Biotite code that builds the C-alpha atoms (Angstrom):
import biotite.structure as struc

atoms = struc.array([
    struc.Atom([118.439, 88.053, 112.785], chain_id="A", res_id=1, res_name="UNK", atom_name="CA", element="C"),
    struc.Atom([120.394, 88.796, 109.636], chain_id="A", res_id=2, res_name="UNK", atom_name="CA", element="C"),
    struc.Atom([119.378, 86.233, 107.036], chain_id="A", res_id=3, res_name="UNK", atom_name="CA", element="C"),
    struc.Atom([121.993, 84.710, 104.754], chain_id="A", res_id=4, res_name="UNK", atom_name="CA", element="C"),
    struc.Atom([121.849, 82.082, 102.023], chain_id="A", res_id=5, res_name="UNK", atom_name="CA", element="C"),
    struc.Atom([123.280, 78.633, 101.589], chain_id="A", res_id=6, res_name="UNK", atom_name="CA", element="C"),
    struc.Atom([126.065, 78.075, 99.083], chain_id="A", res_id=7, res_name="UNK", atom_name="CA", element="C"),
    struc.Atom([124.252, 75.167, 97.469], chain_id="A", res_id=8, res_name="UNK", atom_name="CA", element="C"),
    struc.Atom([121.866, 76.161, 94.691], chain_id="A", res_id=9, res_name="UNK", atom_name="CA", element="C"),
    struc.Atom([118.799, 74.108, 93.814], chain_id="A", res_id=10, res_name="UNK", atom_name="CA", element="C"),
    struc.Atom([117.616, 74.875, 90.294], chain_id="A", res_id=11, res_name="UNK", atom_name="CA", element="C"),
    struc.Atom([114.016, 74.404, 89.202], chain_id="A", res_id=12, res_name="UNK", atom_name="CA", element="C"),
    struc.Atom([112.964, 74.052, 85.595], chain_id="A", res_id=13, res_name="UNK", atom_name="CA", element="C"),
    struc.Atom([111.876, 77.323, 84.050], chain_id="A", res_id=14, res_name="UNK", atom_name="CA", element="C"),
    struc.Atom([108.280, 77.320, 82.918], chain_id="A", res_id=15, res_name="UNK", atom_name="CA", element="C"),
    struc.Atom([108.618, 80.074, 80.335], chain_id="A", res_id=16, res_name="UNK", atom_name="CA", element="C"),
    struc.Atom([106.863, 83.391, 80.755], chain_id="A", res_id=17, res_name="UNK", atom_name="CA", element="C"),
    struc.Atom([103.242, 83.445, 79.726], chain_id="A", res_id=18, res_name="UNK", atom_name="CA", element="C"),
    struc.Atom([101.597, 86.679, 78.675], chain_id="A", res_id=19, res_name="UNK", atom_name="CA", element="C"),
    struc.Atom([97.915, 87.065, 78.030], chain_id="A", res_id=20, res_name="UNK", atom_name="CA", element="C"),
    struc.Atom([95.543, 89.884, 77.289], chain_id="A", res_id=21, res_name="UNK", atom_name="CA", element="C"),
    struc.Atom([94.015, 91.352, 80.409], chain_id="A", res_id=22, res_name="UNK", atom_name="CA", element="C"),
    struc.Atom([91.331, 94.003, 80.370], chain_id="A", res_id=23, res_name="UNK", atom_name="CA", element="C"),
    struc.Atom([91.245, 96.220, 77.277], chain_id="A", res_id=24, res_name="UNK", atom_name="CA", element="C"),
    struc.Atom([94.541, 98.051, 76.873], chain_id="A", res_id=25, res_name="UNK", atom_name="CA", element="C"),
    struc.Atom([96.561, 95.871, 79.261], chain_id="A", res_id=26, res_name="UNK", atom_name="CA", element="C"),
    struc.Atom([98.766, 92.770, 79.081], chain_id="A", res_id=27, res_name="UNK", atom_name="CA", element="C"),
    struc.Atom([99.338, 90.463, 82.071], chain_id="A", res_id=28, res_name="UNK", atom_name="CA", element="C"),
    struc.Atom([102.629, 88.553, 82.367], chain_id="A", res_id=29, res_name="UNK", atom_name="CA", element="C"),
    struc.Atom([103.229, 85.475, 84.503], chain_id="A", res_id=30, res_name="UNK", atom_name="CA", element="C"),
    struc.Atom([106.572, 84.620, 86.171], chain_id="A", res_id=31, res_name="UNK", atom_name="CA", element="C"),
    struc.Atom([109.040, 82.315, 84.462], chain_id="A", res_id=32, res_name="UNK", atom_name="CA", element="C"),
    struc.Atom([109.707, 80.568, 87.784], chain_id="A", res_id=33, res_name="UNK", atom_name="CA", element="C"),
    struc.Atom([108.147, 80.490, 91.280], chain_id="A", res_id=34, res_name="UNK", atom_name="CA", element="C"),
    struc.Atom([109.626, 78.805, 94.340], chain_id="A", res_id=35, res_name="UNK", atom_name="CA", element="C"),
    struc.Atom([109.771, 78.717, 98.150], chain_id="A", res_id=36, res_name="UNK", atom_name="CA", element="C"),
    struc.Atom([113.175, 79.075, 99.870], chain_id="A", res_id=37, res_name="UNK", atom_name="CA", element="C"),
    struc.Atom([113.226, 77.646, 103.414], chain_id="A", res_id=38, res_name="UNK", atom_name="CA", element="C"),
    struc.Atom([115.361, 78.226, 106.491], chain_id="A", res_id=39, res_name="UNK", atom_name="CA", element="C"),
    struc.Atom([114.956, 75.100, 108.613], chain_id="A", res_id=40, res_name="UNK", atom_name="CA", element="C"),
    struc.Atom([115.562, 74.621, 112.345], chain_id="A", res_id=41, res_name="UNK", atom_name="CA", element="C"),
    struc.Atom([117.746, 75.531, 114.190], chain_id="A", res_id=42, res_name="UNK", atom_name="CA", element="C"),
    struc.Atom([117.167, 78.767, 112.226], chain_id="A", res_id=43, res_name="UNK", atom_name="CA", element="C"),
    struc.Atom([120.816, 79.676, 111.728], chain_id="A", res_id=44, res_name="UNK", atom_name="CA", element="C"),
    struc.Atom([120.042, 82.487, 109.284], chain_id="A", res_id=45, res_name="UNK", atom_name="CA", element="C"),
    struc.Atom([120.943, 80.363, 106.244], chain_id="A", res_id=46, res_name="UNK", atom_name="CA", element="C"),
    struc.Atom([118.217, 79.423, 103.777], chain_id="A", res_id=47, res_name="UNK", atom_name="CA", element="C"),
    struc.Atom([118.710, 75.710, 103.270], chain_id="A", res_id=48, res_name="UNK", atom_name="CA", element="C"),
    struc.Atom([116.726, 74.736, 100.173], chain_id="A", res_id=49, res_name="UNK", atom_name="CA", element="C"),
    struc.Atom([113.930, 75.664, 97.790], chain_id="A", res_id=50, res_name="UNK", atom_name="CA", element="C"),
    struc.Atom([110.582, 73.998, 97.248], chain_id="A", res_id=51, res_name="UNK", atom_name="CA", element="C"),
    struc.Atom([108.606, 74.120, 94.023], chain_id="A", res_id=52, res_name="UNK", atom_name="CA", element="C"),
    struc.Atom([105.259, 74.618, 95.721], chain_id="A", res_id=53, res_name="UNK", atom_name="CA", element="C"),
    struc.Atom([103.644, 75.753, 98.939], chain_id="A", res_id=54, res_name="UNK", atom_name="CA", element="C"),
    struc.Atom([103.652, 72.722, 101.266], chain_id="A", res_id=55, res_name="UNK", atom_name="CA", element="C"),
    struc.Atom([102.264, 72.749, 104.785], chain_id="A", res_id=56, res_name="UNK", atom_name="CA", element="C"),
    struc.Atom([104.964, 71.479, 107.104], chain_id="A", res_id=57, res_name="UNK", atom_name="CA", element="C"),
    struc.Atom([104.760, 69.624, 110.399], chain_id="A", res_id=58, res_name="UNK", atom_name="CA", element="C"),
    struc.Atom([107.907, 71.410, 111.562], chain_id="A", res_id=59, res_name="UNK", atom_name="CA", element="C"),
    struc.Atom([108.524, 75.116, 111.970], chain_id="A", res_id=60, res_name="UNK", atom_name="CA", element="C"),
    struc.Atom([110.502, 76.985, 109.344], chain_id="A", res_id=61, res_name="UNK", atom_name="CA", element="C"),
    struc.Atom([111.177, 80.419, 107.910], chain_id="A", res_id=62, res_name="UNK", atom_name="CA", element="C"),
    struc.Atom([109.785, 80.646, 104.382], chain_id="A", res_id=63, res_name="UNK", atom_name="CA", element="C"),
    struc.Atom([109.826, 83.033, 101.459], chain_id="A", res_id=64, res_name="UNK", atom_name="CA", element="C"),
    struc.Atom([107.885, 82.974, 98.206], chain_id="A", res_id=65, res_name="UNK", atom_name="CA", element="C"),
    struc.Atom([109.771, 84.208, 95.145], chain_id="A", res_id=66, res_name="UNK", atom_name="CA", element="C"),
    struc.Atom([108.442, 84.891, 91.632], chain_id="A", res_id=67, res_name="UNK", atom_name="CA", element="C"),
    struc.Atom([110.775, 86.007, 88.838], chain_id="A", res_id=68, res_name="UNK", atom_name="CA", element="C"),
    struc.Atom([109.852, 87.716, 85.553], chain_id="A", res_id=69, res_name="UNK", atom_name="CA", element="C"),
    struc.Atom([111.801, 88.142, 82.326], chain_id="A", res_id=70, res_name="UNK", atom_name="CA", element="C"),
    struc.Atom([112.648, 91.803, 81.761], chain_id="A", res_id=71, res_name="UNK", atom_name="CA", element="C"),
    struc.Atom([112.866, 91.167, 78.012], chain_id="A", res_id=72, res_name="UNK", atom_name="CA", element="C"),
    struc.Atom([109.329, 89.790, 78.014], chain_id="A", res_id=73, res_name="UNK", atom_name="CA", element="C"),
    struc.Atom([108.007, 92.738, 80.014], chain_id="A", res_id=74, res_name="UNK", atom_name="CA", element="C"),
    struc.Atom([109.569, 95.330, 77.717], chain_id="A", res_id=75, res_name="UNK", atom_name="CA", element="C"),
    struc.Atom([108.570, 93.509, 74.520], chain_id="A", res_id=76, res_name="UNK", atom_name="CA", element="C"),
    struc.Atom([104.984, 94.704, 74.932], chain_id="A", res_id=77, res_name="UNK", atom_name="CA", element="C"),
    struc.Atom([105.845, 98.395, 75.005], chain_id="A", res_id=78, res_name="UNK", atom_name="CA", element="C"),
    struc.Atom([103.403, 100.211, 77.218], chain_id="A", res_id=79, res_name="UNK", atom_name="CA", element="C"),
    struc.Atom([103.872, 103.280, 79.359], chain_id="A", res_id=80, res_name="UNK", atom_name="CA", element="C"),
    struc.Atom([103.037, 102.066, 82.876], chain_id="A", res_id=81, res_name="UNK", atom_name="CA", element="C"),
    struc.Atom([104.102, 98.782, 84.468], chain_id="A", res_id=82, res_name="UNK", atom_name="CA", element="C"),
    struc.Atom([102.714, 97.330, 87.698], chain_id="A", res_id=83, res_name="UNK", atom_name="CA", element="C"),
    struc.Atom([103.238, 94.349, 89.913], chain_id="A", res_id=84, res_name="UNK", atom_name="CA", element="C"),
    struc.Atom([99.906, 93.017, 91.141], chain_id="A", res_id=85, res_name="UNK", atom_name="CA", element="C"),
    struc.Atom([100.358, 90.762, 94.171], chain_id="A", res_id=86, res_name="UNK", atom_name="CA", element="C"),
    struc.Atom([98.173, 88.765, 96.549], chain_id="A", res_id=87, res_name="UNK", atom_name="CA", element="C"),
    struc.Atom([99.276, 86.748, 99.576], chain_id="A", res_id=88, res_name="UNK", atom_name="CA", element="C"),
    struc.Atom([97.828, 84.554, 102.294], chain_id="A", res_id=89, res_name="UNK", atom_name="CA", element="C"),
    struc.Atom([99.184, 82.034, 104.751], chain_id="A", res_id=90, res_name="UNK", atom_name="CA", element="C"),
    struc.Atom([98.687, 78.336, 104.048], chain_id="A", res_id=91, res_name="UNK", atom_name="CA", element="C"),
    struc.Atom([97.746, 77.473, 107.652], chain_id="A", res_id=92, res_name="UNK", atom_name="CA", element="C"),
    struc.Atom([96.367, 78.440, 110.129], chain_id="A", res_id=93, res_name="UNK", atom_name="CA", element="C"),
    struc.Atom([94.629, 81.315, 108.299], chain_id="A", res_id=94, res_name="UNK", atom_name="CA", element="C"),
    struc.Atom([93.032, 82.792, 111.427], chain_id="A", res_id=95, res_name="UNK", atom_name="CA", element="C"),
    struc.Atom([96.306, 83.683, 113.169], chain_id="A", res_id=96, res_name="UNK", atom_name="CA", element="C"),
    struc.Atom([97.699, 87.222, 112.745], chain_id="A", res_id=97, res_name="UNK", atom_name="CA", element="C"),
    struc.Atom([101.078, 87.558, 111.076], chain_id="A", res_id=98, res_name="UNK", atom_name="CA", element="C"),
    struc.Atom([103.016, 89.939, 108.845], chain_id="A", res_id=99, res_name="UNK", atom_name="CA", element="C"),
    struc.Atom([104.372, 89.658, 105.325], chain_id="A", res_id=100, res_name="UNK", atom_name="CA", element="C"),
    struc.Atom([107.181, 91.739, 103.844], chain_id="A", res_id=101, res_name="UNK", atom_name="CA", element="C"),
    struc.Atom([107.009, 92.285, 100.075], chain_id="A", res_id=102, res_name="UNK", atom_name="CA", element="C"),
    struc.Atom([110.135, 93.257, 98.134], chain_id="A", res_id=103, res_name="UNK", atom_name="CA", element="C"),
    struc.Atom([111.300, 93.719, 94.530], chain_id="A", res_id=104, res_name="UNK", atom_name="CA", element="C"),
    struc.Atom([114.776, 92.329, 93.821], chain_id="A", res_id=105, res_name="UNK", atom_name="CA", element="C"),
    struc.Atom([117.119, 91.922, 90.814], chain_id="A", res_id=106, res_name="UNK", atom_name="CA", element="C"),
    struc.Atom([117.018, 88.321, 89.635], chain_id="A", res_id=107, res_name="UNK", atom_name="CA", element="C"),
    struc.Atom([118.377, 85.836, 87.097], chain_id="A", res_id=108, res_name="UNK", atom_name="CA", element="C"),
    struc.Atom([115.401, 83.531, 86.453], chain_id="A", res_id=109, res_name="UNK", atom_name="CA", element="C"),
    struc.Atom([116.962, 80.618, 88.371], chain_id="A", res_id=110, res_name="UNK", atom_name="CA", element="C"),
    struc.Atom([115.533, 79.352, 91.659], chain_id="A", res_id=111, res_name="UNK", atom_name="CA", element="C"),
    struc.Atom([118.083, 79.506, 94.470], chain_id="A", res_id=112, res_name="UNK", atom_name="CA", element="C"),
    struc.Atom([118.194, 79.877, 98.271], chain_id="A", res_id=113, res_name="UNK", atom_name="CA", element="C"),
    struc.Atom([120.205, 83.032, 97.549], chain_id="A", res_id=114, res_name="UNK", atom_name="CA", element="C"),
    struc.Atom([117.070, 84.756, 96.272], chain_id="A", res_id=115, res_name="UNK", atom_name="CA", element="C"),
    struc.Atom([115.602, 84.765, 99.784], chain_id="A", res_id=116, res_name="UNK", atom_name="CA", element="C"),
    struc.Atom([118.334, 87.125, 100.996], chain_id="A", res_id=117, res_name="UNK", atom_name="CA", element="C"),
    struc.Atom([119.261, 89.063, 97.863], chain_id="A", res_id=118, res_name="UNK", atom_name="CA", element="C"),
    struc.Atom([119.056, 92.833, 98.565], chain_id="A", res_id=119, res_name="UNK", atom_name="CA", element="C"),
    struc.Atom([115.765, 94.260, 97.371], chain_id="A", res_id=120, res_name="UNK", atom_name="CA", element="C"),
    struc.Atom([113.476, 97.269, 97.417], chain_id="A", res_id=121, res_name="UNK", atom_name="CA", element="C"),
    struc.Atom([110.852, 97.269, 100.142], chain_id="A", res_id=122, res_name="UNK", atom_name="CA", element="C"),
    struc.Atom([107.352, 97.487, 98.656], chain_id="A", res_id=123, res_name="UNK", atom_name="CA", element="C"),
    struc.Atom([105.174, 96.853, 101.704], chain_id="A", res_id=124, res_name="UNK", atom_name="CA", element="C"),
    struc.Atom([105.255, 95.503, 105.244], chain_id="A", res_id=125, res_name="UNK", atom_name="CA", element="C"),
    struc.Atom([101.813, 94.184, 106.113], chain_id="A", res_id=126, res_name="UNK", atom_name="CA", element="C"),
    struc.Atom([100.712, 93.429, 109.664], chain_id="A", res_id=127, res_name="UNK", atom_name="CA", element="C"),
    struc.Atom([97.692, 91.204, 109.262], chain_id="A", res_id=128, res_name="UNK", atom_name="CA", element="C"),
    struc.Atom([94.723, 91.016, 111.592], chain_id="A", res_id=129, res_name="UNK", atom_name="CA", element="C"),
    struc.Atom([92.747, 87.799, 112.150], chain_id="A", res_id=130, res_name="UNK", atom_name="CA", element="C"),
    struc.Atom([89.829, 89.231, 110.144], chain_id="A", res_id=131, res_name="UNK", atom_name="CA", element="C"),
    struc.Atom([91.855, 89.661, 106.938], chain_id="A", res_id=132, res_name="UNK", atom_name="CA", element="C"),
    struc.Atom([92.054, 86.576, 104.731], chain_id="A", res_id=133, res_name="UNK", atom_name="CA", element="C"),
    struc.Atom([94.344, 87.906, 101.974], chain_id="A", res_id=134, res_name="UNK", atom_name="CA", element="C"),
    struc.Atom([96.719, 90.783, 101.300], chain_id="A", res_id=135, res_name="UNK", atom_name="CA", element="C"),
    struc.Atom([96.647, 92.631, 97.981], chain_id="A", res_id=136, res_name="UNK", atom_name="CA", element="C"),
    struc.Atom([98.767, 95.382, 96.490], chain_id="A", res_id=137, res_name="UNK", atom_name="CA", element="C"),
    struc.Atom([99.671, 97.194, 93.280], chain_id="A", res_id=138, res_name="UNK", atom_name="CA", element="C"),
    struc.Atom([103.092, 98.776, 92.919], chain_id="A", res_id=139, res_name="UNK", atom_name="CA", element="C"),
    struc.Atom([104.616, 100.555, 89.945], chain_id="A", res_id=140, res_name="UNK", atom_name="CA", element="C"),
    struc.Atom([107.896, 99.202, 88.545], chain_id="A", res_id=141, res_name="UNK", atom_name="CA", element="C"),
    struc.Atom([108.152, 101.322, 85.377], chain_id="A", res_id=142, res_name="UNK", atom_name="CA", element="C"),
    struc.Atom([111.319, 103.056, 86.573], chain_id="A", res_id=143, res_name="UNK", atom_name="CA", element="C"),
    struc.Atom([112.845, 100.025, 88.286], chain_id="A", res_id=144, res_name="UNK", atom_name="CA", element="C"),
    struc.Atom([113.194, 97.868, 85.174], chain_id="A", res_id=145, res_name="UNK", atom_name="CA", element="C"),
    struc.Atom([115.649, 100.158, 83.293], chain_id="A", res_id=146, res_name="UNK", atom_name="CA", element="C"),
    struc.Atom([117.765, 100.376, 86.449], chain_id="A", res_id=147, res_name="UNK", atom_name="CA", element="C"),
    struc.Atom([117.945, 96.587, 86.717], chain_id="A", res_id=148, res_name="UNK", atom_name="CA", element="C"),
    struc.Atom([118.848, 96.378, 83.017], chain_id="A", res_id=149, res_name="UNK", atom_name="CA", element="C"),
    struc.Atom([121.648, 98.928, 83.384], chain_id="A", res_id=150, res_name="UNK", atom_name="CA", element="C"),
    struc.Atom([123.020, 96.871, 86.275], chain_id="A", res_id=151, res_name="UNK", atom_name="CA", element="C"),
    struc.Atom([123.126, 93.774, 84.051], chain_id="A", res_id=152, res_name="UNK", atom_name="CA", element="C"),
    struc.Atom([120.147, 91.835, 85.443], chain_id="A", res_id=153, res_name="UNK", atom_name="CA", element="C"),
    struc.Atom([117.857, 89.838, 83.161], chain_id="A", res_id=154, res_name="UNK", atom_name="CA", element="C"),
    struc.Atom([114.908, 89.284, 85.501], chain_id="A", res_id=155, res_name="UNK", atom_name="CA", element="C"),
    struc.Atom([112.850, 91.072, 88.104], chain_id="A", res_id=156, res_name="UNK", atom_name="CA", element="C"),
    struc.Atom([111.862, 89.202, 91.261], chain_id="A", res_id=157, res_name="UNK", atom_name="CA", element="C"),
    struc.Atom([108.975, 89.670, 93.684], chain_id="A", res_id=158, res_name="UNK", atom_name="CA", element="C"),
    struc.Atom([109.595, 88.225, 97.161], chain_id="A", res_id=159, res_name="UNK", atom_name="CA", element="C"),
    struc.Atom([107.177, 87.604, 100.043], chain_id="A", res_id=160, res_name="UNK", atom_name="CA", element="C"),
    struc.Atom([108.811, 86.863, 103.405], chain_id="A", res_id=161, res_name="UNK", atom_name="CA", element="C"),
    struc.Atom([107.368, 86.008, 106.812], chain_id="A", res_id=162, res_name="UNK", atom_name="CA", element="C"),
    struc.Atom([109.520, 87.403, 109.661], chain_id="A", res_id=163, res_name="UNK", atom_name="CA", element="C"),
    struc.Atom([108.608, 84.631, 112.124], chain_id="A", res_id=164, res_name="UNK", atom_name="CA", element="C"),
    struc.Atom([108.838, 80.848, 111.734], chain_id="A", res_id=165, res_name="UNK", atom_name="CA", element="C"),
    struc.Atom([105.817, 78.563, 111.739], chain_id="A", res_id=166, res_name="UNK", atom_name="CA", element="C"),
    struc.Atom([104.334, 75.329, 110.331], chain_id="A", res_id=167, res_name="UNK", atom_name="CA", element="C"),
    struc.Atom([103.166, 77.039, 107.145], chain_id="A", res_id=168, res_name="UNK", atom_name="CA", element="C"),
    struc.Atom([104.324, 78.774, 104.013], chain_id="A", res_id=169, res_name="UNK", atom_name="CA", element="C"),
    struc.Atom([103.182, 82.022, 102.444], chain_id="A", res_id=170, res_name="UNK", atom_name="CA", element="C"),
    struc.Atom([100.965, 81.378, 99.450], chain_id="A", res_id=171, res_name="UNK", atom_name="CA", element="C"),
    struc.Atom([101.301, 84.263, 97.035], chain_id="A", res_id=172, res_name="UNK", atom_name="CA", element="C"),
    struc.Atom([100.450, 85.236, 93.501], chain_id="A", res_id=173, res_name="UNK", atom_name="CA", element="C"),
    struc.Atom([102.346, 87.901, 91.565], chain_id="A", res_id=174, res_name="UNK", atom_name="CA", element="C"),
    struc.Atom([101.772, 89.146, 88.031], chain_id="A", res_id=175, res_name="UNK", atom_name="CA", element="C"),
    struc.Atom([103.214, 91.992, 85.985], chain_id="A", res_id=176, res_name="UNK", atom_name="CA", element="C"),
    struc.Atom([100.617, 94.206, 84.303], chain_id="A", res_id=177, res_name="UNK", atom_name="CA", element="C"),
    struc.Atom([101.677, 96.380, 81.353], chain_id="A", res_id=178, res_name="UNK", atom_name="CA", element="C"),
    struc.Atom([99.346, 99.259, 80.457], chain_id="A", res_id=179, res_name="UNK", atom_name="CA", element="C"),
    struc.Atom([99.311, 99.870, 76.706], chain_id="A", res_id=180, res_name="UNK", atom_name="CA", element="C"),
    struc.Atom([96.528, 102.448, 76.631], chain_id="A", res_id=181, res_name="UNK", atom_name="CA", element="C"),
    struc.Atom([94.167, 104.165, 79.034], chain_id="A", res_id=182, res_name="UNK", atom_name="CA", element="C"),
    struc.Atom([90.527, 103.026, 79.393], chain_id="A", res_id=183, res_name="UNK", atom_name="CA", element="C"),
    struc.Atom([88.537, 104.059, 76.327], chain_id="A", res_id=184, res_name="UNK", atom_name="CA", element="C"),
    struc.Atom([85.869, 105.386, 78.658], chain_id="A", res_id=185, res_name="UNK", atom_name="CA", element="C"),
    struc.Atom([87.208, 107.088, 81.763], chain_id="A", res_id=186, res_name="UNK", atom_name="CA", element="C"),
    struc.Atom([84.032, 106.186, 83.686], chain_id="A", res_id=187, res_name="UNK", atom_name="CA", element="C"),
    struc.Atom([84.548, 102.478, 82.993], chain_id="A", res_id=188, res_name="UNK", atom_name="CA", element="C"),
    struc.Atom([87.906, 102.748, 84.656], chain_id="A", res_id=189, res_name="UNK", atom_name="CA", element="C"),
    struc.Atom([88.245, 99.096, 85.605], chain_id="A", res_id=190, res_name="UNK", atom_name="CA", element="C"),
    struc.Atom([87.558, 98.124, 81.961], chain_id="A", res_id=191, res_name="UNK", atom_name="CA", element="C"),
    struc.Atom([84.842, 95.563, 82.676], chain_id="A", res_id=192, res_name="UNK", atom_name="CA", element="C"),
    struc.Atom([82.229, 96.948, 80.255], chain_id="A", res_id=193, res_name="UNK", atom_name="CA", element="C"),
    struc.Atom([80.084, 98.528, 82.978], chain_id="A", res_id=194, res_name="UNK", atom_name="CA", element="C"),
    struc.Atom([80.459, 102.184, 83.800], chain_id="A", res_id=195, res_name="UNK", atom_name="CA", element="C"),
    struc.Atom([79.937, 104.305, 86.887], chain_id="A", res_id=196, res_name="UNK", atom_name="CA", element="C"),
    struc.Atom([80.110, 101.425, 89.360], chain_id="A", res_id=197, res_name="UNK", atom_name="CA", element="C"),
    struc.Atom([81.716, 101.409, 92.788], chain_id="A", res_id=198, res_name="UNK", atom_name="CA", element="C"),
    struc.Atom([84.479, 99.271, 91.289], chain_id="A", res_id=199, res_name="UNK", atom_name="CA", element="C"),
    struc.Atom([85.238, 102.011, 88.761], chain_id="A", res_id=200, res_name="UNK", atom_name="CA", element="C"),
    struc.Atom([85.367, 104.565, 91.561], chain_id="A", res_id=201, res_name="UNK", atom_name="CA", element="C"),
    struc.Atom([87.704, 102.443, 93.655], chain_id="A", res_id=202, res_name="UNK", atom_name="CA", element="C"),
    struc.Atom([89.966, 101.641, 90.680], chain_id="A", res_id=203, res_name="UNK", atom_name="CA", element="C"),
    struc.Atom([90.256, 105.310, 89.687], chain_id="A", res_id=204, res_name="UNK", atom_name="CA", element="C"),
    struc.Atom([90.989, 106.534, 93.208], chain_id="A", res_id=205, res_name="UNK", atom_name="CA", element="C"),
    struc.Atom([93.571, 103.772, 93.726], chain_id="A", res_id=206, res_name="UNK", atom_name="CA", element="C"),
    struc.Atom([95.404, 104.675, 90.516], chain_id="A", res_id=207, res_name="UNK", atom_name="CA", element="C"),
    struc.Atom([95.089, 108.410, 91.177], chain_id="A", res_id=208, res_name="UNK", atom_name="CA", element="C"),
    struc.Atom([96.675, 107.995, 94.618], chain_id="A", res_id=209, res_name="UNK", atom_name="CA", element="C"),
    struc.Atom([99.798, 106.533, 93.030], chain_id="A", res_id=210, res_name="UNK", atom_name="CA", element="C"),
    struc.Atom([100.027, 108.985, 90.140], chain_id="A", res_id=211, res_name="UNK", atom_name="CA", element="C"),
    struc.Atom([98.899, 106.746, 87.279], chain_id="A", res_id=212, res_name="UNK", atom_name="CA", element="C"),
    struc.Atom([98.941, 108.862, 84.079], chain_id="A", res_id=213, res_name="UNK", atom_name="CA", element="C"),
    struc.Atom([95.521, 107.517, 83.052], chain_id="A", res_id=214, res_name="UNK", atom_name="CA", element="C"),
    struc.Atom([93.997, 109.504, 85.928], chain_id="A", res_id=215, res_name="UNK", atom_name="CA", element="C"),
    struc.Atom([95.119, 112.830, 84.433], chain_id="A", res_id=216, res_name="UNK", atom_name="CA", element="C"),
    struc.Atom([91.447, 113.633, 83.831], chain_id="A", res_id=217, res_name="UNK", atom_name="CA", element="C"),
    struc.Atom([91.924, 117.285, 82.850], chain_id="A", res_id=218, res_name="UNK", atom_name="CA", element="C"),
    struc.Atom([94.908, 116.423, 80.599], chain_id="A", res_id=219, res_name="UNK", atom_name="CA", element="C"),
    struc.Atom([97.100, 118.994, 82.262], chain_id="A", res_id=220, res_name="UNK", atom_name="CA", element="C"),
    struc.Atom([100.145, 116.742, 82.167], chain_id="A", res_id=221, res_name="UNK", atom_name="CA", element="C"),
    struc.Atom([100.111, 116.338, 85.959], chain_id="A", res_id=222, res_name="UNK", atom_name="CA", element="C"),
    struc.Atom([98.067, 114.090, 88.248], chain_id="A", res_id=223, res_name="UNK", atom_name="CA", element="C"),
    struc.Atom([96.737, 116.256, 91.066], chain_id="A", res_id=224, res_name="UNK", atom_name="CA", element="C"),
    struc.Atom([93.673, 117.054, 93.164], chain_id="A", res_id=225, res_name="UNK", atom_name="CA", element="C"),
    struc.Atom([91.957, 118.743, 90.214], chain_id="A", res_id=226, res_name="UNK", atom_name="CA", element="C"),
    struc.Atom([91.806, 115.404, 88.397], chain_id="A", res_id=227, res_name="UNK", atom_name="CA", element="C"),
    struc.Atom([90.225, 113.646, 91.356], chain_id="A", res_id=228, res_name="UNK", atom_name="CA", element="C"),
    struc.Atom([87.593, 116.302, 92.047], chain_id="A", res_id=229, res_name="UNK", atom_name="CA", element="C"),
    struc.Atom([86.742, 116.821, 88.379], chain_id="A", res_id=230, res_name="UNK", atom_name="CA", element="C"),
    struc.Atom([86.350, 113.090, 87.798], chain_id="A", res_id=231, res_name="UNK", atom_name="CA", element="C"),
    struc.Atom([84.143, 112.621, 90.856], chain_id="A", res_id=232, res_name="UNK", atom_name="CA", element="C"),
    struc.Atom([82.092, 115.738, 90.008], chain_id="A", res_id=233, res_name="UNK", atom_name="CA", element="C"),
    struc.Atom([81.290, 114.480, 86.488], chain_id="A", res_id=234, res_name="UNK", atom_name="CA", element="C"),
    struc.Atom([81.067, 110.807, 87.484], chain_id="A", res_id=235, res_name="UNK", atom_name="CA", element="C"),
    struc.Atom([77.307, 110.843, 88.025], chain_id="A", res_id=236, res_name="UNK", atom_name="CA", element="C"),
    struc.Atom([76.321, 112.760, 84.921], chain_id="A", res_id=237, res_name="UNK", atom_name="CA", element="C"),
    struc.Atom([78.444, 111.209, 82.176], chain_id="A", res_id=238, res_name="UNK", atom_name="CA", element="C"),
    struc.Atom([78.127, 107.936, 80.283], chain_id="A", res_id=239, res_name="UNK", atom_name="CA", element="C"),
    struc.Atom([80.164, 105.658, 78.097], chain_id="A", res_id=240, res_name="UNK", atom_name="CA", element="C"),
    struc.Atom([78.933, 105.212, 74.528], chain_id="A", res_id=241, res_name="UNK", atom_name="CA", element="C"),
])
């Protein structure tokens, strides 16, 4: 069913973007507004209203979870690599399988039913199994932000949508992470002060798979297989000082 939006707009108070220091060399930015558009029965394809929080419902509904970030705030920190870090789960019942579609969309920082249907860029389409309790992803938005700016948009939105109705909403958490500098020790890649752990290995491989410039281990100017093999080869014999 093609989903549309209601003409009425419900505006929620903006909370103001909060930015705080993450791990060394990174800044984490919170959304200026988060909300839950709903399409209520008889499911006519029009999102009817927005809620300020995830509320379990006795009736079935289509829901989306939207989080919007100030582009000015994101760019004010400089940095050379910008991510969206997102996590999602269903409010109830958590044991049932379902899917969540995650999209990036141009936004204005105002909560509206229109944001549930605004055209966006598909980031992921997750089909959950009963054994999985949460969904997590990292996606780069470094190149998307200038495009949104050129098109006249002031905010960047992250949207989680469930394709089937139910008596639940999708609980989600989205943050923008700006990388200001690479890890000071390449073998403490997750920047937690401990080096050569399985977490460092997983963090490096994850970033390498998506071309993060901090994984250019041989400093060739390109992220390729040489970086992965060289990093793994030296992983066991090097230390951070």
